[in-house]
C-alpha positions in Angstrom: 4.8 22.9 -3.1 1.9 21.6 -1.5 1.0 22.6 2.0 -1.2 21.6 4.8 -3.7 24.0 4.2 -4.5 22.3 0.6 -6.2 19.7 2.4 -8.7 21.7 3.6 -10.7 21.4 0.1 -10.6 17.6 0.1 -10.3 16.5 3.6 -13.4 16.3 5.9 -14.2 19.3 7.8 -12.4 20.2 10.6 -9.0 18.0 9.9 -6.6 20.4 9.2 -7.9 22.4 12.0 -7.5 19.2 14.3 -4.0 18.6 12.8 -2.3 22.1 13.9 -3.7 21.5 17.2 -2.2 18.2 17.4 1.1 19.5 16.2 1.2 22.2 18.9 1.6 19.4 21.4 4.4 17.7 19.6 6.1 20.7 18.3 9.9 20.5 17.9 10.0 16.7 18.9 12.2 14.5 16.8 10.7 11.9 14.8 12.7 9.7 13.2 11.8 7.1 10.4 13.9 4.3 9.2 13.7 2.2 6.3 15.2 0.4 3.4 14.4 2.7 0.6 12.7 6.1 -0.1 11.0 4.4 -3.1 8.8 1.6 -4.1 5.4 0.7 -2.8 2.4 2.9 -1.2 4.1 3.2 2.2 7.2 4.9 0.6 5.0 7.3 -1.4 3.0 8.3 1.5 6.0 8.8 4.0 7.7 10.8 1.4 4.5 13.5 1.9 4.2 13.0 5.6 7.7 14.1 6.0 7.1 17.3 4.1 4.1 17.9 6.0 5.5 17.0 9.3 8.1 19.4 8.9 5.6 22.2 8.1 3.8 21.4 11.2 6.8 22.1 13.6 8.4 18.6 14.0 11.9 17.8 13.7 11.2 15.2 11.2 14.1 13.0 10.0 14.4 9.7 7.5 17.5 7.9 7.4 18.0 5.0 5.0 19.9 1.7 6.1 23.0 0.3 3.9 23.8 -3.2 2.6 25.0 -5.4 -0.3 23.4 -7.3 -2.8 23.3 -10.1 -0.3 21.7 -8.3 2.6 19.1 -7.0 0.3 18.3 -10.5 -1.0 18.4 -12.0 2.6 15.7 -9.2 3.9 13.4 -9.8 1.0 13.6 -13.4 1.6 12.9 -12.8 5.4 9.7 -10.6 4.3 8.4 -13.3 2.0 8.8 -15.9 4.8 6.7 -13.5 7.3 4.1 -13.6 5.0 3.8 -17.3 4.9 5.9 -18.2 1.8 8.6 -20.6 1.8 11.9 -19.5 1.6 15.6 -20.8 1.9 17.4 -18.7 4.8 20.7 -20.3 6.3 22.3 -19.7 9.4 25.1 -17.6 7.4 22.4 -15.6 5.7 20.6 -14.5 8.7 24.1 -13.5 10.2 25.1 -11.3 7.4 21.6 -9.7 7.9 22.3 -8.8 11.2 25.9 -7.7 10.8 25.1 -5.5 8.0 22.3 -3.9 10.2 24.8 -3.4 12.9 27.2 -1.4 10.5 24.4 0.4 9.8 23.4 1.3 13.3 26.9 2.7 13.7 26.7 5.0 11.0 23.3 6.7 11.4 22.2 9.4 13.7 19.4 7.4 15.6 19.0 9.3 18.6 15.2 10.8 18.5 11.9 11.6 20.8 10.5 8.4 18.4 11.9 6.1 16.2 9.7 4.4 13.7 11.3 1.6 11.9 9.9 0.1 8.8 9.1 -3.1 8.0 11.5 -6.3 8.3 14.8 -5.0 6.5 15.9 -2.5 9.4 14.2 -4.3 12.1 17.2 -5.5 14.1 18.6 -1.9 14.4 16.8 -2.3 17.7 19.6 -4.5 19.2 22.0 -1.7 19.4 19.7 1.1 19.7 21.0 4.1 21.7 19.7 5.0 25.4 16.5 7.6 25.3 13.8 7.5 23.0 10.9 5.4 22.1 11.2 2.4 19.4 8.5 1.5 17.4 8.6 -1.0 14.8 6.0 -0.2 11.7 4.9 -3.2 10.2 3.2 -2.9 6.8 3.0 -6.4 6.2 0.1 -9.1 7.1 1.9 -11.5 9.8 -1.1 -13.6 10.7 0.3 -16.7 8.9 4.2 -16.2 9.0 6.7 -19.5 8.3 7.4 -20.8 12.0 11.5 -21.0 11.9 11.7 -17.2 10.5 9.0 -15.7 13.1 10.9 -17.6 15.7 14.4 -15.9 14.5 12.8 -12.4 14.0 10.3 -12.1 17.0 13.9 -12.0 19.4 14.2 -8.9 17.7 10.5 -7.2 17.4 10.0 -8.0 20.8 12.7 -5.6 21.5 10.7 -2.6 20.5 8.5 -0.3 23.1 5.4 -1.0 20.7 4.2 -2.1 17.1 2.3 -0.6 14.8 0.4 -2.6 11.9 -2.2 -1.9 9.4 -5.1 -3.6 10.4 -6.0 -5.7 13.4 -6.0 -9.0 11.4 -2.0 -8.8 10.5 -1.3 -8.6 14.2 1.0 -11.6 15.7 1.6 -12.3 19.1 4.0 -10.1 20.8 4.9 -8.9 24.4 4.6 -5.1 23.6 2.0 -2.9 22.9 0.5 -2.6 19.5 -1.3 -0.1 17.6 -3.5 0.1 14.5 -2.5 2.9 11.8 -4.4 2.2 8.1 -2.0 3.3 5.3 -3.3 6.1 3.2 -3.9 7.8 -0.1 -2.6 11.5 -0.9 -5.1 13.0 -2.7 -3.3 15.7 -4.1 -0.2 13.6 -5.5 0.1 12.8 -9.5 -1.5 9.2 -8.7 -4.5 10.8 -7.1 -5.0 14.6 -8.1 -8.0 15.6 -10.5 -7.2 14.9 -14.4 -9.2 16.8 -16.7 -10.8 14.6 -19.8 -8.2 15.9 -22.1 -5.4 14.9 -19.8 -6.8 11.4 -19.4 -7.5 10.8 -23.2 -3.7 11.9 -23.9 -2.4 10.0 -21.1 -4.1 6.9 -22.3 -3.2 7.6 -26.0 0.6 7.2 -25.0 -0.4 3.9 -23.4 -2.2 2.4 -26.2 -5.6 2.2 -24.4 -8.1 3.5 -26.5 -11.7 4.6 -25.0 -14.1 3.3 -27.2 -15.9 0.8 -24.7 -16.3 0.1 -20.9 -13.1 -0.9 -19.2 -12.7 -3.3 -16.8 -9.2 -2.5 -14.9 -6.6 -4.0 -12.4 -3.4 -2.2 -11.2 -0.7 -4.0 -9.5 2.2 -6.5 -9.8 1.7 -9.0 -12.1 2.2 -12.3 -10.0 -0.1 -15.3 -8.9 -0.9 -13.7 -5.5 -3.0 -11.0 -7.4 -4.6 -13.7 -9.8 -4.5 -12.0 -13.3 -5.6 -15.1 -15.1 -8.6 -15.4 -12.9 -9.2 -11.9 -13.7 -8.7 -12.6 -17.6 -11.3 -15.8 -16.9 -13.9 -13.4 -15.2 -13.6 -11.2 -18.4 -14.2 -14.0 -20.9 -17.5 -14.9 -19.0 -18.3 -11.1 -18.7 -17.4 -10.8 -22.4 -20.4 -13.2 -23.8 -23.1 -10.6 -22.6 -21.0 -7.2 -22.7 -18.8 -5.4 -25.3 -15.8 -4.3 -22.8 -12.2 -4.1 -22.5 -9.8 -5.3 -20.3 -6.6 -3.9 -18.9 -4.2 -5.3 -16.7 -1.7 -2.9 -15.7 1.5 -3.1 -13.7 4.9 -4.2 -13.2 6.6 -7.7 -12.3 6.2 -9.2 -9.0 8.8 -10.3 -6.6 7.9 -14.1 -7.2 9.9 -16.0 -9.6 6.9 -16.8 -11.8 6.2 -13.1 -12.8 7.7 -13.6 -16.1 5.7 -16.7 -16.7 2.4 -14.8 -15.8 3.4 -12.1 -18.1 3.7 -14.6 -20.7 0.3 -16.0 -20.2 -1.1 -12.7 -20.2 0.6 -11.4 -23.8 -0.5 -14.9 -25.2 -4.2 -13.9 -24.1 -3.8 -10.5 -25.5 -2.5 -11.8 -28.6 -5.9 -13.9 -29.2 -8.2 -11.1 -27.9 -7.3 -7.5 -29.0 -9.7 -6.3 -25.9 -7.1 -7.5 -23.4 -4.3 -5.2 -22.9 -1.2 -6.1 -21.1 0.4 -3.0 -20.2 3.8 -3.4 -18.4 4.2 0.1 -16.3 7.5 1.8 -14.8 7.9 2.5 -11.2 7.0 6.0 -11.4 3.9 5.7 -13.8 1.7 7.8 -11.3 -0.2 9.6 -13.8 -0.8 6.6 -16.2 -2.3 5.1 -13.0 -4.5 8.1 -12.3 -6.0 8.3 -15.7 -6.0 4.7 -16.3 -8.4 4.4 -12.9 -10.4 7.6 -14.1 -11.3 6.1 -17.2 -12.1 2.6 -16.2 -15.9 1.6 -15.3 -14.8 -0.7 -13.0 -11.7 -1.7 -10.8 -10.8 -5.2 -9.9 -8.3 -6.5 -7.3 -9.0 -10.2 -7.4 -6.1 -11.2 -5.2 -5.9 -14.5 -3.5 -3.2 -13.0 -1.4 -2.4 -9.6 -0.4 -1.3 -6.8 2.0 -3.3 -3.8 2.5 -3.3 -2.7 -1.2 -4.3 0.9 -0.9 -4.6 0.8 -4.7 -8.3 -0.2 -3.9 -8.8 3.3 -1.8 -7.0 5.0 -4.7 -9.7 3.7 -7.5 -12.5 4.4 -4.9 -11.1 8.1 -4.5 -11.7 8.4 -8.2 -15.5 7.3 -7.8 -15.1 3.7 -9.0 -16.6 0.4 -7.2 -14.0 -2.3 -6.5 -14.5 -5.9 -7.0 -12.0 -7.5 -4.6 -10.6 -10.4 -2.9 -11.4 -11.9 0.5 -7.7 -11.2 1.7 -5.6 -9.2 3.3 -6.7 -5.5 3.8 -9.1 -5.5 1.0 -12.3 -6.2 3.1 -11.1 -3.3 5.5 -11.6 -1.0 2.3 -14.4 -2.7 0.5 -17.7 -2.2 2.2 -19.1 -5.1 0.6 -22.5 -4.5 -1.6 -21.7 -0.6 -0.9 -18.9 0.7 -2.2 -17.9 -2.8 -4.4 -17.9 -6.7 -3.7 -15.5 -9.3 -2.0 -15.5 -12.3 -4.1 -13.6 -15.8 -4.0 -13.5 -17.0 -7.4 -13.5 -15.9 -11.2 -17.2 -16.6 -11.3 -18.1 -14.5 -8.3 -16.0 -11.9 -9.8 -18.0 -12.3 -13.2 -21.4 -12.1 -11.6 -20.9 -8.9 -9.7 -19.5 -7.2 -13.1 -22.2 -8.3 -15.1 -24.5 -6.9 -12.4 -23.0 -3.6 -12.5 -22.7 -3.3 -16.1 -26.5 -4.2 -16.3 -27.1 -1.4 -13.4 -25.1 1.6 -14.7 -26.6 3.9 -12.3 -25.4 1.4 -9.4 -22.0 2.1 -10.5 -22.4 5.6 -10.1 -23.8 5.5 -6.4 -21.0 2.8 -5.5 -18.7 5.1 -6.8 -20.0 8.3 -4.7 -20.1 6.2 -1.6 -16.9 5.0 -2.0 -15.4 8.4 -2.7 -16.6 9.5 0.8 -15.4 6.3 2.4 -12.0 6.8 1.2 -12.3 10.7 2.3 -13.5 9.8 5.9 -10.7 6.6 6.5 -8.0 6.6 4.3 -6.5 10.3 2.9 -3.1 11.1 4.5 -4.7 13.7 6.6 -5.9 10.8 8.8 -2.6 9.0 8.6 -0.8 12.1 9.7 -3.1 12.6 12.6 -2.6 9.0 13.7 1.2 9.2 13.4 1.4 12.9 15.5 -1.2 11.3 18.3 1.4 8.3 18.4 4.3 10.7 19.2 2.3 12.8 21.6 1.5 9.3 23.3 4.4 7.7 23.4 6.7 10.9 24.3 4.3 12.6 26.8 6.4 13.6 29.9 5.4 12.1 32.8 3.2 14.1 35.2 
């Protein structure tokens, strides 16, 4: 079992002592998280460890999951997509069913707490039937800078009823008449996805997924859909391949969009024509495989054309890799352009910087080292925990 003291070896000096002092201010207070699932992306991964650490620090930490049927989850997924600017068909009947199922969950869950943090759109309308007492905060992990107008007008009625909201970066924040706070996502450096691996472990894991290490590896990890532009990554690789003998690995699962199967088919066709293109479909729990791939890579890409915060960028930089990413979402907040990697807007731009790095291996090492320190200071779970403790202290302070 990992303890808070274990982070002294990886977090900036003094971080754990600061956490202990912050925890003394809020010891015994009830901090309740509510979400639609305990599994999934980086937010759920981080919260699993945050819950354990908060409990160790003396908080009364809880995590409740809403219930719903297939129609509810399909509607919540469509609302989430629409709030990120995608067109979705959402009828009045679907929206009413979404509200009704959350009312039913609210009647069953123990919702009394000093601070209630409700994660993302699926459970957000619970606030309409909140119990008396306690502070309610909506924690939005999405980019809401350009939501679909009709759904935002519907959803805003509920978001505005919270006492405050938390977003991942300033550019994601829509207009709301409540206080707003910024808390960056984080990575857990001691998790299976990010812990140190020996060379033997890396080689064994990659042999298991069929990725040889006989040449430099260019890697992109993430959902395989149009928003991550894997075809653009293939095109960048083809330009680079004319000058450098490299291998491209595209690793991840299917995306949320209906075109995901089409994208996988295109990637498999490209891989069939070029043995140095590897399209690797990974299960949701492939943490060690992702860790090994990132550690074996020479350069990591995240060439998204639409994305959220994409904390996988910080995961790659923690392993000492320069990252080439798209100029969207939270990528520019993580990649210091020209310092820890490069921000690009085209396949040609990605190819240019890939060639530049491959021609200057000392730059790869230097950028990787700076990137790891950048993550240590800004994107570790210890900083995330301190932000949540400070939020709890601030929002539940007893008036003088």
